[in-house]
SETORMI-535150 format. One record per atom (N, C-alpha, C, O): x, y, z; residue number from 1; residue in three letters; atom name; chain. Coordinates in nm, 2 decimals. Example, Ala and Ser with C-alpha at 12.3 -4.5 7.8 and 13.67 -1.06 7.14 Angstrom:
# residues 2
[[1.32; -0.57; 0.78]; 1; ALA; N; A]
[[1.23; -0.45; 0.78]; 1; ALA; CA; A]
[[1.32; -0.33; 0.78]; 1; ALA; C; A]
[[1.42; -0.33; 0.85]; 1; ALA; O; A]
[[1.28; -0.22; 0.71]; 2; SER; N; A]
[[1.37; -0.11; 0.71]; 2; SER; CA; A]
[[1.29; 0.00; 0.79]; 2; SER; C; A]
[[1.34; 0.11; 0.80]; 2; SER; O; A]
END
This chain:
# residues 74
[[-1.39; 2.79; 3.27]; 1; MET; N; A]
[[-1.39; 2.69; 3.14]; 1; MET; CA; A]
[[-1.20; 2.62; 3.20]; 1; MET; C; A]
[[-1.10; 2.69; 3.22]; 1; MET; O; A]
[[-1.22; 2.42; 3.20]; 2; GLU; N; A]
[[-1.09; 2.38; 3.23]; 2; GLU; CA; A]
[[-1.06; 2.36; 3.09]; 2; GLU; C; A]
[[-1.14; 2.34; 3.00]; 2; GLU; O; A]
[[-0.89; 2.37; 3.10]; 3; ASP; N; A]
[[-0.81; 2.33; 3.01]; 3; ASP; CA; A]
[[-0.82; 2.19; 2.99]; 3; ASP; C; A]
[[-0.82; 2.12; 3.09]; 3; ASP; O; A]
[[-0.84; 2.11; 2.86]; 4; SER; N; A]
[[-0.80; 1.99; 2.87]; 4; SER; CA; A]
[[-0.68; 1.88; 2.77]; 4; SER; C; A]
[[-0.61; 1.91; 2.68]; 4; SER; O; A]
[[-0.68; 1.85; 2.80]; 5; ALA; N; A]
[[-0.51; 1.81; 2.71]; 5; ALA; CA; A]
[[-0.59; 1.66; 2.67]; 5; ALA; C; A]
[[-0.67; 1.58; 2.71]; 5; ALA; O; A]
[[-0.50; 1.68; 2.56]; 6; ALA; N; A]
[[-0.48; 1.52; 2.42]; 6; ALA; CA; A]
[[-0.46; 1.44; 2.55]; 6; ALA; C; A]
[[-0.37; 1.45; 2.64]; 6; ALA; O; A]
[[-0.58; 1.33; 2.53]; 7; VAL; N; A]
[[-0.52; 1.18; 2.59]; 7; VAL; CA; A]
[[-0.49; 1.09; 2.46]; 7; VAL; C; A]
[[-0.55; 1.06; 2.35]; 7; VAL; O; A]
[[-0.33; 1.06; 2.56]; 8; GLU; N; A]
[[-0.28; 0.91; 2.46]; 8; GLU; CA; A]
[[-0.39; 0.77; 2.40]; 8; GLU; C; A]
[[-0.49; 0.73; 2.46]; 8; GLU; O; A]
[[-0.38; 0.75; 2.35]; 9; VAL; N; A]
[[-0.49; 0.63; 2.25]; 9; VAL; CA; A]
[[-0.43; 0.54; 2.24]; 9; VAL; C; A]
[[-0.35; 0.54; 2.15]; 9; VAL; O; A]
[[-0.43; 0.44; 2.31]; 10; PRO; N; A]
[[-0.35; 0.27; 2.26]; 10; PRO; CA; A]
[[-0.41; 0.22; 2.17]; 10; PRO; C; A]
[[-0.52; 0.19; 2.18]; 10; PRO; O; A]
[[-0.32; 0.21; 2.04]; 11; TRP; N; A]
[[-0.35; 0.15; 1.88]; 11; TRP; CA; A]
[[-0.39; 0.01; 1.89]; 11; TRP; C; A]
[[-0.45; -0.04; 1.80]; 11; TRP; O; A]
[[-0.34; -0.08; 2.01]; 12; GLU; N; A]
[[-0.39; -0.19; 2.05]; 12; GLU; CA; A]
[[-0.54; -0.23; 2.07]; 12; GLU; C; A]
[[-0.60; -0.33; 2.03]; 12; GLU; O; A]
[[-0.61; -0.10; 2.15]; 13; GLN; N; A]
[[-0.71; -0.09; 2.23]; 13; GLN; CA; A]
[[-0.83; -0.07; 2.13]; 13; GLN; C; A]
[[-0.95; -0.08; 2.15]; 13; GLN; O; A]
[[-0.75; -0.04; 2.01]; 14; LEU; N; A]
[[-0.89; -0.02; 1.89]; 14; LEU; CA; A]
[[-0.90; -0.16; 1.80]; 14; LEU; C; A]
[[-0.81; -0.25; 1.78]; 14; LEU; O; A]
[[-1.03; -0.16; 1.77]; 15; GLU; N; A]
[[-1.09; -0.24; 1.65]; 15; GLU; CA; A]
[[-0.99; -0.24; 1.54]; 15; GLU; C; A]
[[-0.98; -0.13; 1.48]; 15; GLU; O; A]
[[-0.92; -0.37; 1.48]; 16; LYS; N; A]
[[-0.88; -0.36; 1.34]; 16; LYS; CA; A]
[[-0.93; -0.25; 1.28]; 16; LYS; C; A]
[[-0.87; -0.14; 1.28]; 16; LYS; O; A]
[[-1.08; -0.25; 1.22]; 17; ASP; N; A]
[[-1.12; -0.22; 1.12]; 17; ASP; CA; A]
[[-1.13; -0.04; 1.15]; 17; ASP; C; A]
[[-1.16; 0.04; 1.06]; 17; ASP; O; A]
[[-1.11; 0.02; 1.29]; 18; ILE; N; A]
[[-1.15; 0.12; 1.32]; 18; ILE; CA; A]
[[-1.02; 0.20; 1.28]; 18; ILE; C; A]
[[-1.02; 0.31; 1.22]; 18; ILE; O; A]
[[-0.90; 0.11; 1.34]; 19; LEU; N; A]
[[-0.75; 0.10; 1.36]; 19; LEU; CA; A]
[[-0.72; 0.16; 1.19]; 19; LEU; C; A]
[[-0.64; 0.26; 1.16]; 19; LEU; O; A]
[[-0.78; 0.11; 1.13]; 20; HIS; N; A]
[[-0.76; 0.11; 0.98]; 20; HIS; CA; A]
[[-0.80; 0.25; 0.89]; 20; HIS; C; A]
[[-0.73; 0.32; 0.82]; 20; HIS; O; A]
[[-0.95; 0.27; 0.95]; 21; LYS; N; A]
[[-1.02; 0.38; 0.93]; 21; LYS; CA; A]
[[-1.00; 0.50; 1.01]; 21; LYS; C; A]
[[-1.10; 0.58; 1.00]; 21; LYS; O; A]
[[-0.87; 0.55; 1.12]; 22; LEU; N; A]
[[-0.85; 0.64; 1.12]; 22; LEU; CA; A]
[[-0.72; 0.69; 1.11]; 22; LEU; C; A]
[[-0.68; 0.81; 1.11]; 22; LEU; O; A]
[[-0.65; 0.53; 1.09]; 23; VAL; N; A]
[[-0.53; 0.60; 0.98]; 23; VAL; CA; A]
[[-0.49; 0.63; 0.85]; 23; VAL; C; A]
[[-0.39; 0.68; 0.79]; 23; VAL; O; A]
[[-0.63; 0.55; 0.82]; 24; GLU; N; A]
[[-0.69; 0.59; 0.67]; 24; GLU; CA; A]
[[-0.74; 0.77; 0.66]; 24; GLU; C; A]
[[-0.73; 0.83; 0.55]; 24; GLU; O; A]
[[-0.77; 0.81; 0.72]; 25; GLU; N; A]
[[-0.81; 0.92; 0.73]; 25; GLU; CA; A]
[[-0.72; 1.05; 0.71]; 25; GLU; C; A]
[[-0.73; 1.15; 0.65]; 25; GLU; O; A]
[[-0.62; 1.00; 0.81]; 26; PHE; N; A]
[[-0.48; 1.11; 0.86]; 26; PHE; CA; A]
[[-0.42; 1.12; 0.75]; 26; PHE; C; A]
[[-0.38; 1.22; 0.70]; 26; PHE; O; A]
[[-0.41; 0.97; 0.67]; 27; VAL; N; A]
[[-0.35; 0.98; 0.55]; 27; VAL; CA; A]
[[-0.40; 1.04; 0.47]; 27; VAL; C; A]
[[-0.33; 1.02; 0.37]; 27; VAL; O; A]
[[-0.48; 1.10; 0.45]; 28; SER; N; A]
[[-0.57; 1.15; 0.35]; 28; SER; CA; A]
[[-0.59; 1.27; 0.39]; 28; SER; C; A]
[[-0.68; 1.33; 0.34]; 28; SER; O; A]
[[-0.52; 1.31; 0.47]; 29; ARG; N; A]
[[-0.53; 1.48; 0.52]; 29; ARG; CA; A]
[[-0.49; 1.59; 0.41]; 29; ARG; C; A]
[[-0.41; 1.53; 0.33]; 29; ARG; O; A]
[[-0.51; 1.71; 0.38]; 30; GLU; N; A]
[[-0.44; 1.75; 0.31]; 30; GLU; CA; A]
[[-0.30; 1.77; 0.38]; 30; GLU; C; A]
[[-0.27; 1.75; 0.50]; 30; GLU; O; A]
[[-0.23; 1.80; 0.29]; 31; GLY; N; A]
[[-0.11; 1.84; 0.35]; 31; GLY; CA; A]
[[-0.02; 1.72; 0.42]; 31; GLY; C; A]
[[0.04; 1.75; 0.52]; 31; GLY; O; A]
[[-0.01; 1.60; 0.39]; 32; THR; N; A]
[[0.04; 1.56; 0.46]; 32; THR; CA; A]
[[0.15; 1.50; 0.35]; 32; THR; C; A]
[[0.08; 1.46; 0.25]; 32; THR; O; A]
[[0.28; 1.47; 0.32]; 33; GLU; N; A]
[[0.35; 1.46; 0.24]; 33; GLU; CA; A]
[[0.45; 1.38; 0.22]; 33; GLU; C; A]
[[0.56; 1.42; 0.27]; 33; GLU; O; A]
[[0.46; 1.27; 0.13]; 34; TYR; N; A]
[[0.54; 1.19; 0.14]; 34; TYR; CA; A]
[[0.65; 1.17; 0.00]; 34; TYR; C; A]
[[0.69; 1.07; -0.05]; 34; TYR; O; A]
[[0.67; 1.33; -0.03]; 35; GLY; N; A]
[[0.83; 1.32; -0.11]; 35; GLY; CA; A]
[[0.78; 1.33; -0.27]; 35; GLY; C; A]
[[0.67; 1.35; -0.31]; 35; GLY; O; A]
[[0.89; 1.30; -0.33]; 36; GLU; N; A]
[[0.86; 1.34; -0.46]; 36; GLU; CA; A]
[[0.79; 1.19; -0.57]; 36; GLU; C; A]
[[0.75; 1.20; -0.68]; 36; GLU; O; A]
[[0.80; 1.05; -0.48]; 37; THR; N; A]
[[0.75; 0.96; -0.56]; 37; THR; CA; A]
[[0.60; 0.94; -0.48]; 37; THR; C; A]
[[0.58; 0.95; -0.36]; 37; THR; O; A]
[[0.53; 0.91; -0.57]; 38; GLU; N; A]
[[0.37; 0.92; -0.54]; 38; GLU; CA; A]
[[0.39; 0.77; -0.44]; 38; GLU; C; A]
[[0.47; 0.68; -0.46]; 38; GLU; O; A]
[[0.31; 0.77; -0.34]; 39; VAL; N; A]
[[0.28; 0.67; -0.24]; 39; VAL; CA; A]
[[0.14; 0.64; -0.24]; 39; VAL; C; A]
[[0.05; 0.73; -0.24]; 39; VAL; O; A]
[[0.10; 0.48; -0.22]; 40; GLY; N; A]
[[-0.04; 0.46; -0.29]; 40; GLY; CA; A]
[[-0.10; 0.45; -0.14]; 40; GLY; C; A]
[[-0.04; 0.44; -0.03]; 40; GLY; O; A]
[[-0.23; 0.44; -0.15]; 41; LEU; N; A]
[[-0.31; 0.51; 0.01]; 41; LEU; CA; A]
[[-0.31; 0.35; 0.09]; 41; LEU; C; A]
[[-0.34; 0.35; 0.21]; 41; LEU; O; A]
[[-0.27; 0.25; 0.06]; 42; SER; N; A]
[[-0.29; 0.13; 0.11]; 42; SER; CA; A]
[[-0.08; 0.09; 0.24]; 42; SER; C; A]
[[-0.04; 0.06; 0.35]; 42; SER; O; A]
[[-0.03; 0.14; 0.11]; 43; THR; N; A]
[[0.11; 0.16; 0.10]; 43; THR; CA; A]
[[0.14; 0.26; 0.25]; 43; THR; C; A]
[[0.21; 0.22; 0.34]; 43; THR; O; A]
[[0.09; 0.35; 0.26]; 44; LYS; N; A]
[[0.10; 0.49; 0.33]; 44; LYS; CA; A]
[[-0.01; 0.46; 0.50]; 44; LYS; C; A]
[[0.00; 0.51; 0.61]; 44; LYS; O; A]
[[-0.06; 0.40; 0.47]; 45; VAL; N; A]
[[-0.21; 0.33; 0.59]; 45; VAL; CA; A]
[[-0.06; 0.23; 0.63]; 45; VAL; C; A]
[[0.02; 0.29; 0.71]; 45; VAL; O; A]
[[-0.03; 0.12; 0.60]; 46; ASN; N; A]
[[0.05; 0.03; 0.69]; 46; ASN; CA; A]
[[0.16; 0.12; 0.74]; 46; ASN; C; A]
[[0.19; 0.12; 0.86]; 46; ASN; O; A]
[[0.24; 0.19; 0.65]; 47; GLN; N; A]
[[0.34; 0.22; 0.70]; 47; GLN; CA; A]
[[0.30; 0.32; 0.82]; 47; GLN; C; A]
[[0.35; 0.27; 0.92]; 47; GLN; O; A]
[[0.23; 0.42; 0.86]; 48; VAL; N; A]
[[0.20; 0.43; 0.96]; 48; VAL; CA; A]
[[0.19; 0.36; 1.09]; 48; VAL; C; A]
[[0.24; 0.38; 1.20]; 48; VAL; O; A]
[[0.07; 0.24; 1.05]; 49; VAL; N; A]
[[0.04; 0.14; 1.13]; 49; VAL; CA; A]
[[0.16; 0.03; 1.18]; 49; VAL; C; A]
[[0.14; -0.06; 1.27]; 49; VAL; O; A]
[[0.29; 0.05; 1.10]; 50; GLU; N; A]
[[0.42; 0.00; 1.18]; 50; GLU; CA; A]
[[0.44; 0.08; 1.25]; 50; GLU; C; A]
[[0.43; 0.03; 1.37]; 50; GLU; O; A]
[[0.47; 0.24; 1.25]; 51; GLN; N; A]
[[0.49; 0.32; 1.35]; 51; GLN; CA; A]
[[0.48; 0.30; 1.46]; 51; GLN; C; A]
[[0.55; 0.30; 1.56]; 51; GLN; O; A]
[[0.32; 0.28; 1.42]; 52; LEU; N; A]
[[0.23; 0.31; 1.58]; 52; LEU; CA; A]
[[0.33; 0.13; 1.64]; 52; LEU; C; A]
[[0.41; 0.13; 1.73]; 52; LEU; O; A]
[[0.30; 0.03; 1.58]; 53; LYS; N; A]
[[0.34; -0.11; 1.64]; 53; LYS; CA; A]
[[0.46; -0.06; 1.69]; 53; LYS; C; A]
[[0.45; -0.08; 1.81]; 53; LYS; O; A]
[[0.57; -0.02; 1.68]; 54; ALA; N; A]
[[0.72; 0.00; 1.67]; 54; ALA; CA; A]
[[0.75; 0.12; 1.74]; 54; ALA; C; A]
[[0.86; 0.17; 1.77]; 54; ALA; O; A]
[[0.58; 0.16; 1.78]; 55; LYS; N; A]
[[0.58; 0.31; 1.95]; 55; LYS; CA; A]
[[0.71; 0.40; 1.88]; 55; LYS; C; A]
[[0.82; 0.42; 1.93]; 55; LYS; O; A]
[[0.66; 0.43; 1.75]; 56; LYS; N; A]
[[0.74; 0.57; 1.66]; 56; LYS; CA; A]
[[0.65; 0.63; 1.66]; 56; LYS; C; A]
[[0.69; 0.74; 1.69]; 56; LYS; O; A]
[[0.53; 0.63; 1.65]; 57; ALA; N; A]
[[0.40; 0.72; 1.62]; 57; ALA; CA; A]
[[0.32; 0.69; 1.76]; 57; ALA; C; A]
[[0.35; 0.59; 1.82]; 57; ALA; O; A]
[[0.26; 0.75; 1.78]; 58; THR; N; A]
[[0.14; 0.76; 1.91]; 58; THR; CA; A]
[[0.00; 0.83; 1.83]; 58; THR; C; A]
[[0.01; 0.91; 1.74]; 58; THR; O; A]
[[-0.15; 0.78; 1.89]; 59; ILE; N; A]
[[-0.24; 0.85; 1.88]; 59; ILE; CA; A]
[[-0.29; 0.89; 2.02]; 59; ILE; C; A]
[[-0.30; 0.85; 2.13]; 59; ILE; O; A]
[[-0.35; 1.05; 1.94]; 60; THR; N; A]
[[-0.38; 1.10; 2.06]; 60; THR; CA; A]
[[-0.52; 1.18; 2.01]; 60; THR; C; A]
[[-0.54; 1.21; 1.89]; 60; THR; O; A]
[[-0.60; 1.21; 2.13]; 61; PHE; N; A]
[[-0.77; 1.23; 2.12]; 61; PHE; CA; A]
[[-0.74; 1.35; 2.21]; 61; PHE; C; A]
[[-0.66; 1.35; 2.31]; 61; PHE; O; A]
[[-0.81; 1.46; 2.15]; 62; ASP; N; A]
[[-0.86; 1.60; 2.17]; 62; ASP; CA; A]
[[-0.98; 1.59; 2.27]; 62; ASP; C; A]
[[-1.07; 1.58; 2.19]; 62; ASP; O; A]
[[-1.02; 1.60; 2.36]; 63; PRO; N; A]
[[-1.16; 1.60; 2.45]; 63; PRO; CA; A]
[[-1.23; 1.68; 2.37]; 63; PRO; C; A]
[[-1.33; 1.65; 2.30]; 63; PRO; O; A]
[[-1.18; 1.80; 2.37]; 64; GLU; N; A]
[[-1.32; 1.95; 2.35]; 64; GLU; CA; A]
[[-1.29; 1.94; 2.24]; 64; GLU; C; A]
[[-1.40; 1.95; 2.20]; 64; GLU; O; A]
[[-1.21; 1.93; 2.11]; 65; THR; N; A]
[[-1.24; 1.96; 1.99]; 65; THR; CA; A]
[[-1.30; 1.80; 1.95]; 65; THR; C; A]
[[-1.37; 1.78; 1.85]; 65; THR; O; A]
[[-1.25; 1.69; 2.05]; 66; GLN; N; A]
[[-1.33; 1.55; 1.96]; 66; GLN; CA; A]
[[-1.29; 1.52; 1.81]; 66; GLN; C; A]
[[-1.35; 1.49; 1.72]; 66; GLN; O; A]
[[-1.11; 1.55; 1.84]; 67; THR; N; A]
[[-1.06; 1.52; 1.67]; 67; THR; CA; A]
[[-0.93; 1.45; 1.77]; 67; THR; C; A]
[[-0.88; 1.48; 1.87]; 67; THR; O; A]
[[-0.89; 1.30; 1.63]; 68; THR; N; A]
[[-0.78; 1.25; 1.69]; 68; THR; CA; A]
[[-0.67; 1.28; 1.61]; 68; THR; C; A]
[[-0.69; 1.33; 1.49]; 68; THR; O; A]
[[-0.56; 1.26; 1.65]; 69; HIS; N; A]
[[-0.42; 1.29; 1.55]; 69; HIS; CA; A]
[[-0.31; 1.15; 1.61]; 69; HIS; C; A]
[[-0.32; 1.09; 1.71]; 69; HIS; O; A]
[[-0.24; 1.15; 1.52]; 70; ILE; N; A]
[[-0.11; 1.03; 1.51]; 70; ILE; CA; A]
[[0.01; 1.14; 1.52]; 70; ILE; C; A]
[[0.04; 1.23; 1.43]; 70; ILE; O; A]
[[0.07; 1.13; 1.61]; 71; ILE; N; A]
[[0.23; 1.20; 1.61]; 71; ILE; CA; A]
[[0.33; 1.15; 1.61]; 71; ILE; C; A]
[[0.34; 1.09; 1.72]; 71; ILE; O; A]
[[0.42; 1.15; 1.55]; 72; SER; N; A]
[[0.56; 1.12; 1.53]; 72; SER; CA; A]
[[0.60; 1.14; 1.71]; 72; SER; C; A]
[[0.59; 1.23; 1.80]; 72; SER; O; A]
[[0.68; 1.01; 1.70]; 73; LYS; N; A]
[[0.75; 1.03; 1.85]; 73; LYS; CA; A]
[[0.91; 1.11; 1.81]; 73; LYS; C; A]
[[0.96; 1.18; 1.89]; 73; LYS; O; A]
[[0.97; 1.08; 1.69]; 74; GLU; N; A]
[[1.08; 1.08; 1.64]; 74; GLU; CA; A]
[[1.12; 1.25; 1.63]; 74; GLU; C; A]
[[1.23; 1.28; 1.59]; 74; GLU; O; A]
END
């Protein structure tokens, strides 16, 4: 079996609602920590979208596991 590497997915190529749902699922994952202050879901989604737009984060897709991840570039 051949190892498959994760593929970078340009956020600009995703439809707006798909991007929103992908980011919403990401920020809703257990273990996502935002510190002592509670941050609302829409705020978290907006923060991640802004990171994607600023190229501070990227979306990856793993073809083997059929999963997506958002990875910080910092």
